C-alpha positions in Angstrom: -26.2 37.4 -11.9 -28.6 35.0 -10.1 -27.0 32.1 -11.9 -23.5 33.2 -10.9 -24.5 33.6 -7.2 -26.1 30.2 -7.2 -22.9 28.7 -8.7 -20.7 30.5 -6.1 -22.9 29.3 -3.3 -22.9 25.7 -4.5 -19.2 25.4 -4.9 -18.2 25.7 -1.2 -21.0 23.2 -0.3 -19.7 20.7 -2.9 -16.1 21.2 -1.7 -17.2 20.6 1.9 -19.1 17.4 1.1 -16.2 16.2 -1.0 -13.9 16.9 2.0 -16.2 14.8 4.3 -16.2 12.0 1.8 -12.4 12.2 1.5 -12.1 11.9 5.3 -14.4 8.9 5.4 -12.5 7.2 2.5 -9.2 8.0 4.2 -10.2 6.3 7.4 -11.4 3.3 5.4 -8.2 3.3 3.4 -6.2 3.4 6.7 -8.2 0.5 8.0 -7.6 -1.5 4.8 -3.9 -0.5 4.8 -3.5 -1.7 8.4 -5.1 -5.1 7.5 -2.9 -5.4 4.5 0.2 -4.4 6.5 -0.5 -6.9 9.2 -1.0 -9.8 6.7 2.0 -8.5 4.7 4.1 -8.6 7.9 3.2 -12.2 8.4 4.2 -12.9 4.7 7.5 -11.2 5.2 8.3 -13.3 8.3 7.6 -16.4 6.4 9.6 -15.2 3.3 12.6 -14.4 5.5 12.7 -18.1 6.6 12.4 -19.2 2.9 15.0 -16.6 1.8 17.6 -18.1 4.2 17.1 -21.5 2.7 17.3 -20.0 -0.8 20.5 -18.3 0.0 22.0 -21.5 1.4 21.1 -23.3 -1.7 22.5 -20.6 -3.9 25.8 -20.6 -2.1 26.1 -24.3 -2.5 25.3 -24.0 -6.2 27.9 -21.2 -6.7 30.6 -23.3 -4.9 29.8 -26.3 -7.2 29.7 -24.1 -10.4 32.8 -24.8 -12.4 32.7 -21.3 -14.1 32.8 -19.6 -10.7 36.5 -20.2 -10.0 
């Protein structure tokens, strides 16, 4: 009986401390995601410029391709 009571008493405390750790790691993850997102946004802006050039090249290649017509 004593062991069961100890176990029951420990579980809510463990859950509570886990929840606090989760909150801390969530805020850290949010901070990391914001940093990744801001750098990712810069990459996307650069890639959109490159993508336009790639599309132009592809269109020229398709026009020259003899199997296309």
